[in-house]
N, C-alpha and C positions, 0 to 999 in steps of 0.2 A: 362457542368454538374449542372444541377439543386438541389441547396441548400437549398430550402424552403421546410419547412414541409406541407404535406398535413394536410388537415380536421380532415381525422382521426388520424394522428399523434399530431395533437392539442389538439383532443378529449383525445386521451390516456394520454398526460400530466396533462391535465386537473384531470383526474382518479385518477394519483399516486400522484399528490399534495394533493389532497382532503385525500387520505388515509394517506399518513403523516401526515396533519393536524388532523387527528381522532384518529391516533393508537400512535403516539411517544409519550411517556410520558413526559409532561412537564417539570421535572427535567432534564430529560437526553437532551432534546432540549437547556434548559436554560444554562447547563452545556458546551454542543458544543459550542455555540454563544459566550458565553465567555472564550473558549478555556482551560477550566479545562479538569483534567483526570475523565474518569468515572471508576468506579469498574466494576471489572469482571461480576458480578452480573446484574448488568445495562445494560453491553453488551450482555451478552448472553440473557435477556430478550427479547430486541428488536429484536433481530436476531432470537428468536425462535417466535416472533410475524410475521416477515416477512416470517419465512419457513411455518408457519399454514397459511397463505396468498397463498402461493405456489410460492414465489418470493424471497425464499433463496437463490438458485441458479438458479438464472433467464438466466443465461446466459450458463447453459448446455444443452447439448441433451435432449428433452425431454423422453427418455427412462430412463433418470437418473434423473428425478424430475427437467427438466428444463422447459421454459415456451413456446417455441417455438415462440419466439419474432422475430422480425427483428432486426438487427443490428441499425438501427434507432430507435426502441422502447426501447434496453437497452441502447444509448445513451443519450434518454430521460430520463430513470428511472435511470442513475447514477447521470445525471446533476441536477435533482430533490432531489436525497438523498444527496447530497454532498450541495447543495443550502438552505435544508429546516432550519438546517440542522440535519441530523441524523447520527450515528453510518452505515458505510459501512461493509456490511458483512465480516468475520474474513479472510480477503485476503490470507493467509497461506493454509488454508481450501479450500475454496471455488473460489479464483483467480489461485492460484499457484499447488499446490499437485494434487485438486483434477481433474483439467484438465488432467495433467499427467498421472494420473490413468487411467481415462477412454479413452484416446487417448492411450497410450502405456502399460496398466497392462493387465492383463488376467481376465477373467471374475470371478474367485473366489476372487480376489482383489478388485473388480469393488462391488461386492455384500457385501465384509465384510466394507470396507471404505467410500464409496459413501454417505450410508444415513445415516451415524454416523456424516460426514462431515456438510451435510445439516442442519443437526439439533442441531449441535454444542455440540454433545454426546462427542467428541473427540475435544480439542483444539492443534490446530498443532502449532509448530513454523520450521522454517527454518535454518537449519543447511549447511550454504555454506560458508561465509568468515570465513578467519582464520588470526592469526598473520601473518604478510606477505605476505598473499595472501587475496587480496581484489580487486583492479580492476586486476590484473592477477589472476583471480581466478583458472585457470589450473593448478597454481605451487600447488595447495592444497595437505597437507602432512598427514591429517587424511587416515589411513590404515584400509582397511576390509582384513581380510586373512580368505581364506575357509579352514574352518576343520570340514571335515564330514557333517552332517546335518545344521551347524551353521556357521555365521560370526563371527569372532573375532574383534570387532572395539577398535582403540585406536587413539588417536589424542585431538585437541582442535579447537574449535569454538569459534568466537567472534561477538558482536556486535547483538547477537541472540536476536531479538523483542520479548519480554511478554514471554518469555522462561519460566519464574516463575509461570504462568499459565499452561503449556503447558502438554497434556496427551502424545503428538505423536511428533516426529521431521522425518522432509524428510532430507536427509544428503547423500551429494558428499563424497564419499570415495574413493582412491587411491585402485582400485585392480588390476593391471599390472603396477610394478613398470620399465618394459622393453619396454613399448610401449610409444608411443611421447605422451607428458604429456596430451592432449586433450581426447586421445584415450584410456587411461587407468583408466578411471573414472567411476564407478558407482552408481546407484541412488536406496537408501536402507532406508527404513522406518521402525520407531520402536518406543518402548515406552519410553518416558521419566523417568519411574517409575522403568527401568531396573537398575541392579545392576552395579555399575561400571560407572553411570552418575552421575557428580556433576554440579549444575548450582552456578553461584557467580555474585551476582549484579553488575553492572555498574553503578554509578550515573552520570546522564547527567549535561550538562551545565546550563539544565534549574533546576535543585535540584530534578527531579523526577527518577525515576527506570522505564526505559522501555526496556534497554538492557542488554546482560548480557555474560558472558563467561560461556562456556559449555564443561566440560573437559569427555573424554570417556577411562576409565581403563579396558581392557578388558571386553567389552562390549560383551555378547553373544545375538544374534540374528538368529531367524532362517531363512535358505536358500530361503523359499519362501518369504520374505520379500523385496527382490529384487525387483524391478519394472522395467519392460522390460528386454531387454537384458543386461547381463554384459559388463561391458567397454562402453556401450552407453551413460552413463550418461552425458555425454557433450551435448548431442545433446538435451536431454530433459530437461538441464539448460537451454540452448538458447531458446527451446520454452517455458518454463516457464517465462523466465526471458524479452521475447516479451510482454508477458501478463501484466508483473508488470510495464512495462515501458508506454506502454500505459494508464494504470490507474494514473500513476504518474503526468499526464497532469493535472487532478484534477482542470478543467474548474468550476466546479460549485462551490468548495472550494473558488477559487478566486473569482467568481462574489458575493458569501456571504461576504467576507471580504471586497470587495469594497463598497457594502452596509453598513457594519460596518462601514468603514472609514468616508463614507460620513455622517451616522449619528452621528457619535461622533463627527466629523470636524465641524458641525454646532450648537454642544452644549458648545466645548471648545474654550474659548477666547484666543487672542494673541493680546496685544497692543491694545486693546478694542474694538476688534471685534472677530466673529468667525474665525476659521482658514478656513474655506471653502472657505471664502472670499479672502485670499490672494491668489495675482494672482500667484506666484512662486510654490505654492502648489497646486492649480487648474492644472497648467499645467503638474506637475510631475502625478498627478492622472487622467489626460487625458490621457497622454502619456502612462501610464500603462493600460487603458481600451482599447486604440487601441491596443496595446501588444496581450492581451488577446481577442480579436475578431479576431484577425488574427491566434491565436491558435486556438481558436474555429473552425473556419472554415478550419484550417489544420486537425484538428480532424475528422471534419465530412468528410474530404475527404478519411482519411485512414477508415471511418467508410463505406462510399460509395465503397471501393476497397476490403473489408474483404473479406477472402476465396479465393482470386486471388493468394495467392503465396503458395498454396500448402498445404497439411495434415500436420501441425507441423511445418510450417515455418511463423514465424513471418513477418510482414511487416517490413521491414527495416525503413521506417516513422516512426515507433515507437520511433523511438532516437531522432528525430525532437521534436514529443511530450515532452519527457521526459527533454531534454533541457531548452526549451521554458517555459514548464510547472513549472520546479523547479524554473527558475528565476523569474516567474512571482511571484511565490508564497513567494520567500523572500522578493522582491518589495513591496508587499503588507502589509508584517509584517514591512518593513521599515517605509512604509507611517502610518501605526500605532502609530510606536514608535514615528515618528514627531507631529502627534496630541497630544499625551498624554504628552511630553516635560519632564520634571520635574519628573512627576508621575510614570515614568518610574524606580524611583529609586528601589534598592531592596524588595523584597517582599516575605517572607516564607508563601507560600500556607500552608506546611506540618505542619508547627508550629502554624499557626494562633489560635489565642484563641478567636477570633472575635472582637477583640479591634481594629482593623483595616477596620470594615463595612464601613466607609465612603468613603474609597479610593477602595474599592473591584471591582468596576467595570475595575479599571485600572490592576488587580492584576495580568494576566495572558499575559499581552501584551508584556511585556518585556522578560518574560521566553517562550513566543512561538516566540519571534523574534529570539533568542539564539539558540532555538532547530530547526528552520527552516534552520540553516547553513548547516544541515545535508543533505536537500533533494536533491542538486546538487551533493552529491557523493554516497548516496546509490541507490541499483538498476543497478549499473555501472556507475561510476562517468561521468560527460559531457565531459572530457576531452576524454574518452573512446568512449562515443557514436559519438563524432566527428570522430574518425577514422573509425565507422561503418559507417557512413553517407559516407566519402570519399571513401571507398572501395565499399559500396552497392549500394550506390545511385548515386554519381558522377564517380564512375569506375577508382578513382585514384589510 
């Protein structure tokens, strides 16, 4: 297998790189480099710049606004986007529910939802995990009962990322209590403004408000908001999570972090010399770079095999990308913590009055370290991914 990029692909990389240089708002990039939280307006502004260029939903089929790029071009685009860095398109709409709708939805649903997803006219969130139903998602208890031309939804979701901004939610609901647990689930979309929807914030360990609890109390949803077939939601969820796990590899993110580690380690001194000159530290950094190169090659192999597993079926190797990608992301945050040493002391970004400007460059490294403990859990915990690999790849 030839994993080298062609001249055309290298030219495409430079085109993408130049577009990011010219169009990503400088303040947005600065915040991304420093690991700061972006406002909703900052994210939407950038995503609409991408969409105007025609790159907002680049991986969608051309008839729904996609670019028609090859799998390798998509890989290059995402790597450069992460490495610049710039905010990735809102995954819940663009990478998750959008592909489910254009793959399994009807024509009316495609016309209604897809253009609004592309332009971020609707901000989407994901209603999957519940208290007691995370890695064992099929045990979910949120119910949708059919009453005439409506679904009546009751239950609770948790860890719902950015639900405080959301206009719409795609939700897994139990629609058949008598079927095998994986077979009695349906995929339903509805407005977060619906009567009976309550969002309650969860403060994360980094001091931010990224995730939420969401409660449904007799929420009325039109029957036509069911995506695909009733009780087939588990199949659509597996399709969606396969896309999510491939993206969780985030090779570009880790490359940018390693660049940042080298930059800071060349400036920060320990024992009278820059940390980058410490042999033990250099050994750890080199080991991380080797792991990242192996991950990159594995992802390229997955890219080369795209489409060989059938419509709606993710490559089981995406689980390998999820495991190693999340581990490397955690390792890079650990190395950053080692670089800044005592400057990792608590810093309250949300209550800062500007008096801590002298240590501002270190402010988000510790919160980012703590926040990244989650990446080996969300999208299906790494323990679950190992089970998938054992069954689907190794045949155990």
